[in-house]
C-alpha positions as CSV (number, residue, x, y, z in Angstrom):
1,M,1.3,25.3,13.9
2,T,4.5,26.6,12.2
3,I,7.2,28.4,14.2
4,T,8.4,31.5,12.4
5,G,11.4,33.8,12.7
6,Q,15.0,33.0,13.6
7,A,14.1,30.4,16.2
8,G,11.9,28.6,13.7
9,T,14.6,28.6,11.0
10,E,17.1,27.1,13.5
11,Q,14.7,24.5,14.7
12,T,13.9,23.5,11.1
13,A,17.5,23.2,10.2
14,E,18.2,21.1,13.3
15,T,15.3,18.8,12.5
16,L,16.6,18.3,9.0
17,R,20.0,17.5,10.3
18,R,18.6,14.9,12.7
19,L,16.7,13.2,9.9
20,E,20.1,12.2,8.5
21,D,21.5,11.1,11.8
22,G,23.1,7.6,12.0
23,R,20.9,6.7,15.0
24,A,17.4,5.4,14.3
25,S,16.1,6.9,17.6
26,V,17.3,10.4,16.6
27,R,15.7,10.0,13.1
28,L,12.5,8.9,14.8
29,R,12.3,12.0,17.0
30,A,13.2,14.2,14.0
31,A,10.3,12.8,12.0
32,L,8.0,13.3,15.0
33,A,9.1,16.9,15.3
34,A,8.5,17.4,11.6
35,G,5.0,16.2,11.9
36,T,4.3,18.0,15.2
37,T,5.4,21.4,13.7
38,P,4.8,21.2,10.0
39,D,7.0,23.3,7.7
40,P,7.0,23.2,3.8
41,R,10.8,22.8,4.0
42,F,10.3,19.4,5.5
43,V,8.3,17.9,2.7
44,G,11.2,17.2,0.2
45,P,13.6,15.7,2.9
46,L,10.8,13.6,4.4
47,V,10.0,12.1,1.1
48,E,13.6,11.6,0.2
49,R,14.3,10.0,3.6
50,S,11.3,7.7,3.2
51,A,13.0,6.3,0.0
52,T,16.1,5.2,1.9
53,E,15.1,4.7,5.6
54,P,16.0,1.2,6.7
55,E,13.9,1.1,9.9
56,F,10.2,0.3,9.6
57,F,9.2,2.3,12.7
58,V,11.0,5.4,11.4
59,R,9.4,5.0,8.0
60,D,6.0,4.8,9.7
61,M,6.7,8.1,11.5
62,L,7.9,9.7,8.3
63,T,4.6,8.8,6.7
64,W,2.7,10.3,9.6
65,A,4.8,13.5,9.4
66,L,3.9,13.8,5.7
67,T,0.2,13.4,6.4
68,R,0.5,16.4,8.7
69,H,1.5,18.7,5.9
70,P,-0.8,20.3,3.3
71,V,-1.7,17.9,0.4
72,S,-0.8,20.7,-2.0
73,A,2.8,20.3,-0.9
74,T,3.0,16.6,-0.4
75,L,1.0,15.3,-3.4
76,P,3.3,16.4,-6.2
77,A,6.4,15.1,-4.5
78,L,4.8,11.7,-3.7
79,L,3.5,11.3,-7.2
80,R,7.0,11.8,-8.6
81,E,8.2,9.1,-6.3
82,T,5.7,6.6,-7.6
83,R,7.7,6.7,-10.9
84,S,11.1,6.4,-9.2
85,E,13.5,3.6,-10.2
86,R,14.1,2.9,-6.4
87,T,11.7,0.2,-5.2
88,Q,11.5,1.6,-1.6
89,A,10.7,5.1,-3.0
90,R,7.8,3.7,-5.0
91,S,6.5,1.6,-2.2
92,Q,6.7,4.3,0.5
93,A,5.1,6.9,-1.7
94,L,2.2,4.6,-2.4
95,H,1.9,3.8,1.2
96,T,1.8,7.5,2.1
97,L,-0.7,8.2,-0.6
98,S,-3.0,5.6,0.8
99,K,-2.8,7.3,4.2
100,I,-3.5,10.7,2.8
101,G,-6.4,9.3,0.8
102,D,-6.7,12.1,-1.7
103,R,-8.3,10.7,-4.9
104,R,-6.5,13.1,-7.1
105,A,-3.6,10.6,-6.8
106,W,-5.7,7.9,-8.5
107,P,-4.1,8.4,-12.0
108,A,-0.8,7.5,-10.5
109,I,-2.0,4.0,-9.7
110,T,-1.0,2.5,-13.0
111,S,-1.2,-1.1,-14.2
112,A,2.6,-1.1,-14.1
113,L,2.5,-0.4,-10.3
114,L,-0.3,-2.9,-9.7
115,S,1.9,-5.6,-11.3
116,D,5.3,-4.3,-10.2
117,T,7.8,-7.1,-10.0
118,D,8.7,-6.1,-6.5
119,D,6.2,-7.6,-4.1
120,E,6.4,-4.7,-1.6
121,V,5.7,-2.1,-4.3
122,A,2.8,-4.2,-5.6
123,R,1.3,-4.7,-2.2
124,S,1.5,-0.9,-1.5
125,A,-0.1,-0.2,-4.9
126,W,-3.0,-2.6,-4.1
127,R,-3.6,-1.0,-0.7
128,A,-3.5,2.5,-2.2
129,A,-5.7,1.5,-5.2
130,V,-8.6,0.4,-3.0
131,V,-8.5,3.6,-1.0
132,L,-8.2,5.9,-4.0
133,V,-10.4,4.2,-6.6
134,P,-13.1,6.6,-7.8
135,E,-16.8,5.5,-7.7
136,G,-17.6,3.4,-10.7
137,E,-14.0,2.2,-11.3
138,E,-14.2,-0.7,-8.9
139,P,-14.9,-3.4,-11.5
140,A,-11.9,-2.4,-13.6
141,L,-9.7,-2.3,-10.6
142,A,-11.0,-5.7,-9.4
143,G,-10.1,-7.2,-12.8
144,A,-6.6,-5.7,-12.6
145,L,-6.1,-7.0,-9.1
146,A,-7.4,-10.5,-10.0
147,A,-4.8,-10.7,-12.7
148,Q,-2.3,-11.0,-9.8
149,L,-4.0,-14.0,-8.1
150,G,-1.6,-16.8,-7.2
151,R,1.3,-14.4,-7.0
152,G,4.0,-14.7,-4.4
153,G,4.1,-16.1,-0.9
154,P,1.5,-16.1,1.9
155,E,1.9,-12.5,2.9
156,T,1.6,-11.2,-0.7
157,Q,-1.4,-13.4,-1.3
158,R,-3.0,-12.3,1.9
159,S,-2.5,-8.6,0.9
160,L,-4.0,-9.2,-2.5
161,S,-7.0,-11.0,-1.0
162,R,-7.6,-8.2,1.5
163,A,-7.4,-5.6,-1.2
164,L,-9.9,-7.5,-3.4
165,T,-12.4,-8.0,-0.6
166,A,-12.2,-4.3,0.3
167,L,-14.0,-3.8,-3.1
168,G,-17.0,-5.8,-2.0
169,A,-19.4,-8.0,-4.0
170,V,-18.2,-6.6,-7.3
171,I,-15.3,-9.1,-7.1
172,T,-17.5,-12.2,-6.9
173,P,-17.9,-12.9,-10.7
174,I,-14.3,-12.2,-11.3
175,L,-13.2,-14.6,-8.6
176,R,-15.5,-17.3,-9.8
177,A,-14.0,-17.0,-13.3
178,A,-10.5,-17.2,-11.8
179,A,-11.5,-20.3,-9.9
180,T,-11.6,-22.1,-13.2
181,A,-8.2,-20.9,-14.3
182,P,-5.8,-23.6,-15.6
183,E,-3.2,-22.8,-12.9
184,P,-3.9,-24.6,-9.6
185,H,-2.4,-21.9,-7.4
186,V,-4.6,-19.2,-9.1
187,R,-7.7,-21.3,-8.5
188,A,-6.8,-21.9,-4.9
189,H,-6.2,-18.2,-4.3
190,A,-9.5,-17.2,-5.9
191,L,-11.4,-19.7,-3.8
192,A,-9.7,-18.5,-0.6
193,T,-10.4,-14.9,-1.5
194,E,-14.1,-15.5,-2.1
195,R,-14.4,-17.3,1.3
196,L,-12.6,-14.4,2.9
197,L,-15.2,-12.0,1.3
198,Y,-18.0,-13.6,3.2
199,D,-16.1,-14.5,6.3
200,P,-13.6,-11.6,6.9
201,D,-12.6,-12.8,10.3
202,A,-11.4,-16.2,9.0
203,G,-7.7,-16.8,9.1
204,F,-6.3,-16.5,5.6
205,A,-3.7,-19.3,6.2
206,F,-6.5,-21.7,7.0
207,L,-8.6,-20.6,4.0
208,I,-5.7,-20.9,1.5
209,E,-4.8,-24.4,2.8
210,E,-8.4,-25.5,2.6
211,A,-8.7,-24.1,-1.0
212,K,-5.5,-25.9,-2.0
213,R,-7.0,-29.2,-0.8
214,V,-10.2,-28.6,-2.7
215,V,-8.2,-27.8,-5.9
216,A,-6.0,-30.9,-5.4
217,L,-9.2,-33.0,-5.3
218,G,-10.2,-31.5,-8.6
219,G,-13.1,-29.4,-7.6
220,A,-14.1,-25.8,-7.3
221,G,-15.5,-26.4,-3.8
222,E,-18.3,-24.7,-2.0
223,V,-17.5,-21.0,-1.9
224,G,-19.4,-18.1,-0.6
225,R,-21.5,-17.9,2.5
């Protein structure tokens, strides 16, 4: 529902002012208001605020508010942000696109984003990619994601493994090829990811440590079921 007339104009202006307030609690309530009563005038400021907002819980509300607006209004703005020089702008735009789930955004998921040097951007791109990937494109996406195996710390590796396993059995041959890579950390990540595919409730920390031990012993180990 959109409030029209003078009262609606004043309420919109007040919400926009509050989005820039120095207090996180005020910004949170403003984002909630923007999503509760959508208005096209909110879209640009919500997207812009997402690029700079320091508080996670406020960013989460900003994303929710954007999902409440028509895709015809949000999609162009978010697609522009995926090409921003600001890392948070890219990562938040990708996160919001994954929540909206409109596959018209798929062309924005470029190889540059999937391999972005900023881990948070890359992780957001991986999550968005598995939501937006068109039918038939899964093997190509799996190959692009597998090229990042071994990257980063535990959280980044967990995110990549979750993204890969979301693609299903199509990843199995790609992971088995990666399990013979020359780099031990790539082999271990591939082994842990395949185990996760068949046992999604297993703890990733345990799986990766087990895989590292297998690799250290010079084997590919028993992977799969």
